[in-house]
Residue frames as a rotation matrix with the C-alpha (Angstrom) as fourth column:
MET 1
-0.613 0.621 -0.488 -38.11
-0.207 -0.723 -0.659 -45.16
-0.762 -0.303 0.572 77.92
ILE 2
-0.481 0.387 -0.787 -39.20
-0.864 -0.054 0.501 -46.06
0.152 0.920 0.360 74.39
SER 3
-0.735 0.200 -0.648 -39.89
0.106 0.978 0.182 -49.67
0.670 0.065 -0.739 75.45
SER 4
-0.826 0.444 -0.349 -41.88
0.417 0.064 -0.907 -48.46
-0.380 -0.894 -0.238 78.41
ILE 5
-0.447 0.686 -0.573 -44.09
-0.650 -0.690 -0.319 -46.30
-0.615 0.230 0.755 76.22
LEU 6
-0.489 0.304 -0.818 -44.64
-0.644 0.506 0.573 -49.18
0.588 0.807 -0.052 73.75
LEU 7
-0.855 0.189 -0.482 -45.52
0.417 0.804 -0.424 -51.41
0.307 -0.564 -0.766 76.71
LEU 8
-0.674 0.645 -0.360 -48.01
-0.032 -0.512 -0.859 -48.72
-0.738 -0.567 0.366 77.98
LEU 9
-0.461 0.514 -0.724 -49.59
-0.879 -0.379 0.291 -48.52
-0.125 0.770 0.626 74.53
LEU 10
-0.589 0.210 -0.781 -50.25
-0.210 0.893 0.398 -52.21
0.781 0.398 -0.481 74.52
VAL 11
-0.835 0.327 -0.443 -51.73
0.541 0.337 -0.771 -52.01
-0.103 -0.883 -0.458 77.95
LEU 12
-0.617 0.618 -0.487 -54.03
-0.316 -0.761 -0.566 -49.06
-0.721 -0.195 0.665 77.15
THR 13
-0.856 0.470 -0.216 -56.64
-0.095 0.266 0.959 -51.16
0.508 0.842 -0.183 75.19
SER 14
-0.352 0.810 0.469 -60.33
-0.936 -0.303 -0.179 -51.12
-0.003 -0.502 0.865 75.92
SER 15
-0.975 0.179 0.134 -62.24
0.158 0.975 -0.154 -54.09
-0.158 -0.129 -0.979 77.18
VAL 16
-0.512 0.823 -0.248 -65.50
-0.848 -0.436 0.301 -54.48
0.140 0.364 0.921 75.60
CYS 17
-0.874 0.327 0.360 -68.30
0.172 0.900 -0.400 -56.87
-0.455 -0.288 -0.843 76.74
GLY 18
0.035 0.924 0.382 -71.23
0.840 0.180 -0.512 -57.23
-0.541 0.339 -0.770 74.40
LYS 19
0.248 0.106 0.963 -72.21
0.783 -0.607 -0.135 -53.77
0.570 0.788 -0.233 72.93
PHE 20
0.978 0.077 -0.196 -71.07
0.187 -0.748 0.637 -51.69
-0.098 -0.659 -0.746 76.00
THR 21
0.278 -0.928 0.248 -67.84
0.800 0.081 -0.594 -49.80
0.531 0.364 0.765 75.40
VAL 22
0.797 -0.223 -0.561 -65.60
0.267 -0.704 0.658 -47.42
-0.542 -0.674 -0.501 77.27
SER 23
0.437 -0.643 0.629 -63.21
0.719 -0.170 -0.674 -45.02
0.540 0.747 0.388 75.47
VAL 24
0.235 -0.429 -0.872 -60.64
0.719 -0.528 0.453 -42.60
-0.654 -0.734 0.184 76.70
SER 25
0.966 0.144 -0.216 -60.16
-0.001 -0.829 -0.559 -39.07
-0.260 0.540 -0.801 75.28
GLN 26
0.438 -0.885 -0.157 -56.40
-0.788 -0.293 -0.542 -39.23
0.433 0.361 -0.826 75.59
THR 27
0.757 -0.234 -0.610 -53.93
0.285 0.959 -0.015 -42.03
0.588 -0.162 0.792 76.34
PHE 28
-0.170 -0.869 -0.465 -51.27
0.965 -0.052 -0.256 -39.81
0.198 -0.492 0.848 77.72
TYR 29
0.859 0.373 0.350 -51.44
0.260 -0.908 0.329 -36.63
0.440 -0.191 -0.877 79.80
GLN 30
-0.258 -0.962 -0.087 -48.54
0.808 -0.166 -0.566 -34.38
0.530 -0.216 0.820 80.78
ALA 31
0.800 0.447 0.401 -48.78
0.147 -0.793 0.591 -31.83
0.582 -0.414 -0.700 83.72
VAL 32
-0.373 -0.890 0.262 -46.64
0.049 -0.301 -0.952 -29.96
0.927 -0.342 0.156 86.16
GLU 33
-0.434 0.219 -0.874 -46.89
0.842 0.443 -0.307 -30.29
0.320 -0.870 -0.376 89.88
ASN 34
-0.685 0.267 -0.678 -49.25
0.393 -0.648 -0.652 -28.04
-0.614 -0.713 0.339 91.77
SER 35
-0.805 0.425 -0.415 -51.36
-0.591 -0.504 0.630 -27.64
0.059 0.752 0.657 88.59
ASN 36
-0.088 0.888 0.452 -54.87
-0.486 0.358 -0.797 -29.01
-0.869 -0.290 0.400 87.82
ILE 37
-0.869 -0.150 -0.472 -55.94
-0.495 0.297 0.817 -31.44
0.018 0.943 -0.332 85.08
MET 38
0.206 0.933 0.295 -59.15
-0.715 0.349 -0.606 -33.17
-0.668 -0.086 0.739 83.85
MET 39
-0.938 -0.342 -0.056 -59.04
-0.305 0.740 0.600 -36.65
-0.164 0.579 -0.798 82.40
GLU 40
-0.063 0.973 -0.222 -62.08
-0.883 -0.158 -0.443 -37.91
-0.466 0.168 0.869 80.49
TRP 41
-0.954 -0.080 0.290 -63.67
0.044 0.916 0.399 -41.14
-0.298 0.393 -0.870 79.43
THR 42
-0.295 0.893 -0.340 -66.84
-0.953 -0.301 0.036 -41.84
-0.070 0.335 0.940 77.44
PHE 43
-0.876 0.090 0.474 -69.08
0.018 0.988 -0.154 -44.87
-0.482 -0.127 -0.867 77.52
SER 44
-0.280 0.846 -0.453 -72.06
-0.960 -0.245 0.135 -46.11
0.003 0.473 0.881 75.55
PRO 45
-0.141 0.699 0.702 -74.84
0.474 -0.575 0.667 -46.81
0.869 0.426 -0.250 75.51
ILE 46
-0.800 -0.063 0.597 -76.04
-0.406 -0.676 -0.615 -44.21
0.442 -0.734 0.515 78.01
ILE 47
-0.186 0.687 -0.703 -78.11
0.559 0.662 0.499 -45.82
0.808 -0.300 -0.506 80.73
PRO 48
0.669 0.552 0.498 -79.87
-0.115 -0.584 0.803 -44.50
0.735 -0.594 -0.327 83.93
LEU 49
-0.195 -0.824 0.531 -77.69
-0.760 -0.215 -0.613 -43.89
0.620 -0.524 -0.585 86.89
SER 50
0.317 0.485 0.815 -79.71
-0.908 0.402 0.114 -46.32
-0.273 -0.777 0.568 88.94
LYS 51
0.966 0.081 0.246 -78.36
-0.002 0.952 -0.307 -49.10
-0.259 0.296 0.919 86.67
LEU 52
0.645 -0.762 0.061 -74.87
-0.145 -0.200 -0.969 -47.82
0.750 0.617 -0.240 86.41
ASP 53
0.827 -0.523 -0.206 -71.68
0.380 0.250 0.890 -48.91
-0.414 -0.815 0.406 88.18
VAL 54
0.703 -0.656 0.274 -68.47
-0.074 -0.452 -0.889 -46.87
0.707 0.605 -0.367 87.80
TYR 55
0.843 -0.515 -0.159 -65.10
0.388 0.375 0.842 -47.80
-0.374 -0.771 0.516 89.26
CYS 56
0.757 -0.603 0.252 -62.07
-0.124 -0.511 -0.851 -45.53
0.641 0.613 -0.462 88.80
ALA 57
0.863 -0.485 -0.141 -58.70
0.338 0.348 0.875 -46.44
-0.375 -0.803 0.464 90.15
PHE 58
0.612 -0.770 -0.183 -55.08
-0.785 -0.561 -0.264 -45.27
0.100 0.305 -0.947 90.12
TRP 59
0.935 -0.337 0.107 -52.40
0.329 0.941 0.083 -47.81
-0.129 -0.043 0.991 89.30
LEU 60
0.230 -0.935 -0.269 -48.63
-0.446 -0.347 0.825 -47.52
-0.865 -0.070 -0.497 89.53
SER 61
0.166 -0.167 -0.972 -46.86
-0.986 0.004 -0.169 -48.22
0.032 0.986 -0.164 86.18
ASP 62
-0.816 -0.577 -0.008 -46.09
-0.577 0.816 -0.016 -51.75
0.016 -0.009 -1.000 87.48
HIS 63
-0.123 0.916 -0.381 -49.76
-0.603 0.236 0.762 -52.65
0.789 0.324 0.523 87.68
ARG 64
-0.464 -0.178 -0.868 -49.24
0.492 0.763 -0.420 -54.06
0.737 -0.621 -0.266 91.15
THR 65
-0.707 0.193 -0.680 -50.52
0.599 -0.348 -0.721 -51.30
-0.376 -0.917 0.131 93.41
SER 66
-0.421 0.638 0.644 -53.89
0.465 -0.458 0.758 -49.65
0.778 0.619 -0.104 92.95
LYS 67
-0.854 0.265 -0.447 -55.84
0.269 -0.511 -0.816 -46.91
-0.445 -0.818 0.366 94.93
ILE 68
-0.115 0.917 0.381 -59.50
0.993 0.120 0.011 -46.09
-0.035 0.379 -0.925 94.51
LEU 69
-0.983 -0.125 0.135 -60.47
0.144 -0.979 0.147 -42.65
0.114 0.164 0.980 93.21
TYR 70
-0.499 0.866 -0.019 -64.16
-0.865 -0.500 -0.052 -43.03
-0.054 -0.009 0.998 92.65
HIS 71
-0.975 0.219 -0.042 -66.77
0.211 0.968 0.132 -45.72
0.070 0.120 -0.990 93.19
LEU 72
-0.376 0.926 0.012 -70.45
-0.893 -0.360 -0.269 -45.58
-0.245 -0.112 0.963 92.19
GLN 73
-0.991 0.136 0.020 -72.72
0.137 0.980 0.147 -48.57
0.001 0.148 -0.989 92.44
GLY 74
-0.239 0.967 0.085 -76.37
0.962 0.224 0.155 -48.57
0.131 0.119 -0.984 91.28
GLY 75
0.198 0.280 0.939 -76.16
0.420 -0.890 0.176 -44.84
0.885 0.360 -0.294 91.11
VAL 76
0.994 0.076 -0.080 -74.99
0.100 -0.312 0.945 -44.51
0.047 -0.947 -0.318 94.76
GLU 77
0.367 -0.906 0.212 -71.62
-0.315 -0.335 -0.888 -42.94
0.875 0.259 -0.409 95.42
HIS 78
0.843 -0.204 -0.497 -69.23
0.514 0.579 0.633 -44.41
0.159 -0.789 0.593 98.01
PRO 79
0.654 -0.599 0.463 -66.82
-0.353 -0.782 -0.514 -41.57
0.669 0.172 -0.723 99.02
LYS 80
0.652 -0.414 0.635 -65.34
-0.655 0.114 0.747 -43.44
-0.381 -0.903 -0.197 101.93
SER 81
0.801 -0.340 0.493 -63.68
0.448 0.886 -0.118 -45.91
-0.397 0.315 0.862 99.52
GLN 82
0.829 -0.483 0.284 -61.52
-0.002 -0.510 -0.860 -43.15
0.560 0.712 -0.423 98.10
ASP 83
0.203 -0.899 -0.388 -57.80
0.906 0.323 -0.274 -43.38
0.372 -0.296 0.880 98.87
GLU 84
0.639 0.014 -0.769 -56.48
0.556 -0.699 0.450 -40.64
-0.531 -0.715 -0.454 101.13
GLN 85
-0.474 -0.871 0.128 -53.93
0.669 -0.262 0.695 -39.72
-0.572 0.415 0.707 98.52
PHE 86
-0.711 0.349 0.610 -56.78
0.483 -0.388 0.785 -38.19
0.510 0.853 0.107 96.47
ALA 87
0.011 0.800 -0.600 -58.96
0.992 -0.085 -0.096 -36.93
-0.128 -0.594 -0.794 99.33
GLY 88
0.381 0.198 -0.903 -60.19
0.320 -0.945 -0.072 -33.32
-0.867 -0.261 -0.423 98.68
ARG 89
-0.438 -0.674 -0.595 -58.43
-0.346 -0.485 0.803 -33.27
-0.830 0.557 -0.021 95.22
ALA 90
-0.982 0.111 0.153 -60.46
0.189 0.556 0.809 -35.59
0.004 0.823 -0.567 93.07
ARG 91
-0.440 0.862 -0.252 -63.90
-0.366 -0.428 -0.826 -34.33
-0.820 -0.271 0.504 91.81
TRP 92
-0.899 0.237 0.368 -66.59
0.438 0.521 0.733 -35.75
-0.018 0.820 -0.572 89.65
ASP 93
-0.648 0.735 -0.200 -69.91
-0.698 -0.678 -0.231 -34.56
-0.306 -0.010 0.952 88.32
ARG 94
-0.460 0.528 0.714 -72.92
0.157 0.840 -0.520 -36.84
-0.874 -0.127 -0.469 88.35
GLU 95
0.466 0.735 -0.492 -74.57
-0.294 -0.396 -0.870 -34.93
-0.834 0.551 0.031 85.60
ASP 96
-0.228 -0.687 -0.690 -71.68
-0.958 0.032 0.285 -35.89
-0.174 0.726 -0.665 83.29
LEU 97
-0.879 -0.161 0.450 -72.54
-0.158 0.986 0.044 -39.57
-0.451 -0.032 -0.892 83.90
ARG 98
0.127 0.978 0.164 -76.05
0.146 0.145 -0.979 -38.97
-0.981 0.148 -0.124 82.60
LYS 99
0.659 0.070 -0.749 -74.50
-0.639 -0.472 -0.607 -37.88
-0.396 0.879 -0.266 79.38
GLY 100
0.921 -0.389 0.022 -72.12
0.361 0.830 -0.426 -40.89
0.147 0.400 0.904 79.01
LEU 101
0.311 -0.867 0.389 -69.12
-0.166 -0.453 -0.876 -39.00
0.936 0.207 -0.285 80.37
VAL 102
0.776 -0.236 -0.585 -66.76
0.631 0.297 0.717 -39.80
0.004 -0.925 0.379 83.18
ARG 103
0.436 -0.584 0.685 -64.60
0.061 -0.740 -0.670 -36.72
0.898 0.333 -0.287 84.03
LEU 104
0.444 -0.369 -0.816 -61.95
0.896 0.203 0.396 -36.76
0.020 -0.907 0.420 86.67
HIS 105
0.614 -0.318 0.722 -60.94
-0.118 -0.942 -0.315 -33.31
0.780 0.108 -0.616 87.84
LEU 106
0.527 -0.558 -0.642 -57.72
0.821 0.530 0.213 -33.57
0.221 -0.639 0.737 89.72
SER 107
0.823 -0.153 0.547 -56.19
-0.129 -0.988 -0.083 -30.62
0.553 -0.002 -0.833 91.58
ARG 108
0.584 -0.676 0.450 -52.92
-0.808 -0.424 0.410 -29.77
-0.086 -0.603 -0.793 93.14
LEU 109
0.890 -0.192 -0.414 -50.96
-0.051 0.860 -0.507 -32.38
0.454 0.472 0.756 91.39
SER 110
0.465 -0.802 0.375 -47.84
-0.709 -0.084 0.700 -34.08
-0.530 -0.592 -0.608 92.82
ILE 111
-0.378 -0.672 -0.637 -45.11
-0.903 0.420 0.092 -36.13
0.206 0.610 -0.766 91.44
ASN 112
-0.818 0.071 0.571 -46.69
-0.217 0.881 -0.420 -39.17
-0.532 -0.468 -0.705 93.27
ASP 113
0.140 0.985 -0.103 -49.80
-0.416 -0.036 -0.909 -38.70
-0.899 0.170 0.404 91.04
SER 114
-0.226 -0.371 -0.901 -47.83
-0.974 0.086 0.209 -40.09
0.000 0.925 -0.380 88.00
GLY 115
-0.755 -0.072 0.651 -49.25
-0.215 0.966 -0.143 -43.42
-0.619 -0.248 -0.745 86.88
ILE 116
-0.890 0.455 -0.021 -52.08
0.178 0.389 0.904 -45.26
0.419 0.801 -0.427 85.15
TYR 117
-0.649 0.751 0.116 -55.69
-0.519 -0.326 -0.790 -44.21
-0.556 -0.573 0.602 85.69
ARG 118
-0.941 0.333 -0.059 -58.29
0.222 0.740 0.635 -46.82
0.255 0.584 -0.771 84.87
CYS 119
-0.486 0.866 0.120 -62.06
-0.803 -0.389 -0.451 -46.25
-0.344 -0.315 0.885 84.59
GLU 120
-0.967 0.256 -0.007 -64.41
0.238 0.909 0.342 -49.26
0.094 0.329 -0.940 84.52
VAL 121
-0.494 0.869 -0.009 -68.12
-0.837 -0.478 -0.267 -48.80
-0.236 -0.125 0.964 83.75
PHE 122
-0.971 0.233 -0.042 -70.73
0.222 0.957 0.185 -51.63
0.084 0.170 -0.982 84.05
THR 123
-0.184 0.973 0.142 -74.41
-0.571 -0.223 0.790 -52.04
0.800 0.064 0.596 83.99
GLU 124
-0.541 -0.026 0.841 -75.82
-0.822 0.225 -0.522 -53.03
-0.176 -0.974 -0.143 87.38
GLY 125
0.425 0.721 0.547 -76.78
-0.662 0.660 -0.356 -56.56
-0.618 -0.211 0.758 87.69
ASP 126
0.984 0.114 0.136 -75.62
0.007 0.743 -0.669 -58.19
-0.177 0.660 0.730 84.47
GLY 127
0.345 -0.939 0.000 -72.01
0.241 0.089 0.967 -57.07
-0.907 -0.333 0.257 84.52
ASN 128
0.432 -0.166 0.886 -72.06
0.901 0.030 -0.433 -55.84
0.046 0.986 0.163 80.91
GLY 129
0.934 -0.131 -0.334 -69.44
-0.067 -0.978 0.197 -53.18
-0.352 -0.161 -0.922 80.56
GLY 130
0.579 -0.792 0.193 -65.77
0.661 0.317 -0.680 -52.36
0.478 0.521 0.707 79.90
PHE 131
0.633 -0.467 -0.618 -62.81
0.330 -0.559 0.761 -50.30
-0.700 -0.685 -0.200 80.86
ASN 132
0.626 -0.591 0.509 -60.00
0.465 -0.242 -0.852 -48.06
0.627 0.770 0.123 79.49
GLU 133
0.480 -0.595 -0.645 -56.87
0.776 -0.056 0.628 -46.57
-0.410 -0.802 0.435 80.70
CYS 134
0.726 -0.386 0.569 -54.69
0.153 -0.716 -0.681 -43.49
0.670 0.582 -0.461 80.29
PHE 135
0.119 -0.844 -0.522 -51.22
0.979 0.187 -0.078 -42.49
0.164 -0.502 0.849 81.74
LEU 136
0.936 0.143 0.321 -50.43
0.103 -0.985 0.137 -39.25
0.335 -0.095 -0.937 83.55
ASN 137
0.058 -0.968 -0.245 -46.93
0.935 0.139 -0.327 -37.94
0.351 -0.211 0.913 84.01
VAL 138
0.948 0.299 0.110 -46.35
0.218 -0.861 0.459 -35.21
0.232 -0.411 -0.881 86.47
THR 139
0.080 -0.990 0.117 -43.02
0.726 -0.023 -0.687 -33.33
0.683 0.140 0.717 86.39
ALA 140
-0.043 -0.225 -0.973 -41.43
0.923 -0.382 0.048 -31.06
-0.383 -0.896 0.224 88.96
ALA 141
0.884 0.358 0.300 -42.00
0.446 -0.839 -0.312 -27.41
0.140 0.409 -0.902 88.67
LYS 142
-0.101 -0.964 0.245 -39.06
0.740 -0.237 -0.630 -25.11
0.665 0.117 0.737 88.14
HIS 143
0.617 0.355 -0.703 -38.75
0.765 -0.481 0.428 -22.94
-0.186 -0.801 -0.568 91.33
LEU 144
0.380 -0.461 0.802 -37.61
0.269 -0.774 -0.573 -19.40
0.885 0.433 -0.171 90.78
PRO 145
-0.618 -0.653 -0.437 -35.23
0.629 -0.078 -0.773 -17.87
0.471 -0.753 0.459 93.41
ALA 146
0.373 0.844 -0.385 -37.18
0.924 -0.298 0.241 -16.18
0.089 -0.446 -0.891 96.10
GLU 147
0.239 -0.211 0.948 -37.18
0.236 -0.934 -0.268 -12.41
0.942 0.288 -0.174 96.15
PRO 148
-0.798 -0.572 -0.189 -35.33
0.351 -0.186 -0.918 -10.75
0.490 -0.799 0.350 99.13
LYS 149
0.260 0.842 -0.472 -37.72
0.932 -0.091 0.350 -9.91
0.252 -0.531 -0.809 102.00
GLU 150
0.420 0.025 0.907 -38.15
0.043 -0.999 0.008 -6.28
0.907 0.036 -0.420 103.07
GLY 151
0.754 -0.184 0.631 -35.82
-0.645 -0.391 0.657 -5.33
0.126 -0.902 -0.413 105.83
GLU 152
0.641 -0.580 0.502 -33.41
0.195 0.756 0.625 -8.24
-0.742 -0.303 0.598 105.17
ASP 153
-0.153 -0.743 0.651 -31.39
0.888 0.186 0.420 -8.72
-0.433 0.643 0.632 101.93
GLY 154
0.398 0.401 0.825 -33.13
0.768 -0.637 -0.061 -5.69
0.501 0.658 -0.562 100.30
ALA 155
0.999 -0.019 -0.028 -32.21
0.001 -0.819 0.574 -3.38
-0.033 -0.574 -0.818 103.22
ALA 156
0.310 -0.949 0.049 -28.54
0.373 0.169 0.912 -4.63
-0.874 -0.265 0.407 103.15
VAL 157
-0.115 -0.357 0.927 -28.30
0.991 0.022 0.131 -3.83
-0.067 0.934 0.351 99.48
ASN 158
0.708 0.452 0.542 -29.66
0.459 -0.878 0.132 -0.29
0.536 0.156 -0.830 100.05
ILE 159
0.875 -0.433 -0.217 -27.29
0.008 -0.435 0.900 0.39
-0.485 -0.789 -0.377 102.88
GLY 160
0.056 -0.917 0.395 -24.35
0.700 0.318 0.639 -0.75
-0.712 0.241 0.660 100.72
VAL 161
0.232 0.103 0.967 -25.38
0.884 -0.437 -0.165 1.56
0.406 0.893 -0.193 97.84
VAL 162
0.954 0.146 0.263 -25.55
0.047 -0.935 0.351 4.62
0.297 -0.322 -0.899 100.24
ILE 163
0.649 -0.756 -0.090 -22.15
0.120 -0.015 0.993 3.81
-0.752 -0.655 0.081 101.81
GLY 164
-0.051 -0.676 0.735 -20.54
0.921 0.252 0.296 3.41
-0.385 0.693 0.610 98.44
ALA 165
0.489 0.329 0.808 -21.97
0.709 -0.690 -0.148 6.73
0.508 0.645 -0.570 97.25
VAL 166
0.994 -0.091 -0.059 -20.74
-0.022 -0.705 0.709 8.55
-0.106 -0.704 -0.703 100.36
ILE 167
0.305 -0.932 0.195 -17.14
0.371 0.305 0.877 7.10
-0.877 -0.195 0.438 99.99
GLY 168
-0.038 -0.239 0.970 -17.08
0.998 0.048 0.051 7.98
-0.059 0.970 0.236 96.40
SER 169
0.761 0.324 0.562 -18.11
0.379 -0.925 0.019 11.56
0.526 0.198 -0.827 96.95
LEU 170
0.861 -0.483 -0.156 -15.38
-0.036 -0.364 0.931 11.97
-0.507 -0.796 -0.330 99.65
VAL 171
0.081 -0.846 0.527 -12.71
0.728 0.411 0.548 10.62
-0.680 0.340 0.649 97.31
VAL 172
0.178 0.075 0.981 -13.82
0.899 -0.419 -0.131 13.09
0.401 0.905 -0.142 94.56
LEU 173
0.974 0.180 0.138 -13.82
0.110 -0.907 0.406 16.05
0.199 -0.380 -0.903 97.12
VAL 174
0.550 -0.833 -0.065 -10.27
0.173 0.037 0.984 15.24
-0.817 -0.553 0.165 98.37
ALA 175
-0.081 -0.615 0.784 -8.99
0.941 0.212 0.264 15.04
-0.328 0.759 0.562 94.87
LEU 176
0.538 0.270 0.799 -10.44
0.589 -0.799 -0.126 18.43
0.604 0.538 -0.588 93.95
LEU 177
0.969 -0.212 -0.131 -8.80
-0.028 -0.614 0.788 20.04
-0.247 -0.760 -0.601 97.12
VAL 178
0.203 -0.955 0.216 -5.41
0.462 0.287 0.839 18.59
-0.864 -0.071 0.499 96.23
ALA 179
0.029 -0.161 0.987 -5.77
0.993 -0.105 -0.046 19.90
0.111 0.981 0.157 92.70
VAL 180
0.825 0.357 0.438 -6.66
0.339 -0.933 0.121 23.43
0.452 0.049 -0.891 93.90
VAL 181
0.828 -0.544 -0.135 -3.79
-0.012 -0.257 0.966 23.57
-0.561 -0.799 -0.219 96.39
PHE 182
0.005 -0.818 0.575 -1.28
0.769 0.371 0.521 22.26
-0.640 0.439 0.631 93.78
ALA 183
0.271 0.218 0.938 -2.56
0.888 -0.432 -0.156 24.89
0.371 0.875 -0.310 91.25
PHE 184
0.963 0.253 0.094 -2.24
0.184 -0.870 0.457 27.71
0.198 -0.423 -0.884 93.77
ARG 185
0.534 -0.836 -0.127 1.30
0.085 -0.097 0.992 27.00
-0.841 -0.540 0.019 94.77
LEU 186
-0.093 -0.511 0.855 2.39
0.933 0.256 0.254 26.50
-0.349 0.820 0.453 91.15
ARG 187
0.583 0.313 0.749 0.95
0.620 -0.768 -0.161 29.97
0.525 0.558 -0.642 90.28
HIS 188
0.988 -0.146 0.049 2.69
-0.148 -0.821 0.552 31.86
-0.040 -0.552 -0.833 93.05
SER 189
0.341 -0.915 0.214 6.09
0.426 0.354 0.833 30.10
-0.838 -0.193 0.510 92.63
GLY 190
0.009 -0.331 0.943 6.18
0.997 0.077 0.018 31.43
-0.079 0.940 0.331 89.09
GLU 191
0.878 0.378 0.294 5.63
0.416 -0.906 -0.077 35.10
0.237 0.190 -0.953 89.88
GLN 192
-0.136 -0.972 0.190 8.64
0.737 -0.228 -0.636 37.54
0.662 0.053 0.748 90.00
VAL 193
0.217 0.143 -0.966 9.38
0.893 -0.428 0.138 40.05
-0.394 -0.892 -0.220 93.00
ASP 194
0.783 0.085 0.616 9.06
0.392 -0.836 -0.384 43.74
0.482 0.542 -0.688 91.93
PRO 195
-0.298 -0.951 -0.079 12.32
0.760 -0.186 -0.623 45.85
0.578 -0.245 0.778 92.57
ASP 196
0.007 0.244 -0.970 12.37
0.845 -0.520 -0.125 48.45
-0.535 -0.819 -0.209 95.43
PRO 197
0.755 0.413 0.508 11.34
0.632 -0.664 -0.400 51.91
0.172 0.623 -0.763 94.05
GLU 198
0.855 -0.481 -0.192 14.11
-0.314 -0.776 0.547 53.82
-0.412 -0.407 -0.815 96.00
GLU 199
0.054 -0.911 0.408 16.82
0.161 0.411 0.897 51.63
-0.986 0.018 0.169 94.74
SER 200
0.270 0.113 0.956 15.60
0.954 0.101 -0.282 52.22
-0.128 0.988 -0.080 91.13
ALA 201
0.972 0.191 0.135 15.77
0.209 -0.969 -0.136 55.96
0.105 0.160 -0.981 91.69
GLY 202
0.516 -0.855 -0.048 19.42
-0.221 -0.188 0.957 55.72
-0.827 -0.483 -0.286 92.98
VAL 203
-0.049 -0.549 0.835 20.56
0.691 0.585 0.425 53.95
-0.721 0.597 0.350 89.96
GLU 204
0.589 0.270 0.762 19.16
0.777 -0.448 -0.442 56.68
0.222 0.852 -0.473 87.65
LEU 205
0.960 -0.258 -0.105 21.12
-0.208 -0.915 0.346 59.39
-0.185 -0.310 -0.932 89.48
């Protein structure tokens, strides 16, 4: 991992031709899938769009496979050259180019978007320009367990609670009845029978 990062840092060097330079705001970006991100490059000197060529591409870390994100030549954009992987997700602002900025807005990131992003800027005609690169690492989002849908798991839980409450109430009621009967029998078994009044009178005579 460390050796890969060191190799990447060696790769992320700007190419300068003459006095035209391209710089990258960050060399490393970290993001989570399904999120959005903006990567930014600056170039100087600032020239009219009609004389500007901009070429931005996505490269896998092995530098063998590339896909076009944005192509502007002589101030004219070529959207059909954009790779389908980034169709509808990569956005640029021409007004930023007039200020010497190249801003890539990339939405709905996926794991496959991890790799090297290179931006090349040239002046139309003489080829005076340069490039710079940055690395984007997209990690998987942690998925939370789905909440039970109404009428399914949630309903089953509610029914179980009701049944448990009813059974518990019945058990308590039966226990109370048994206790009352036991107390009643115990009380009457301990009482003594009163003697017959007539027999008591005969004894006194």
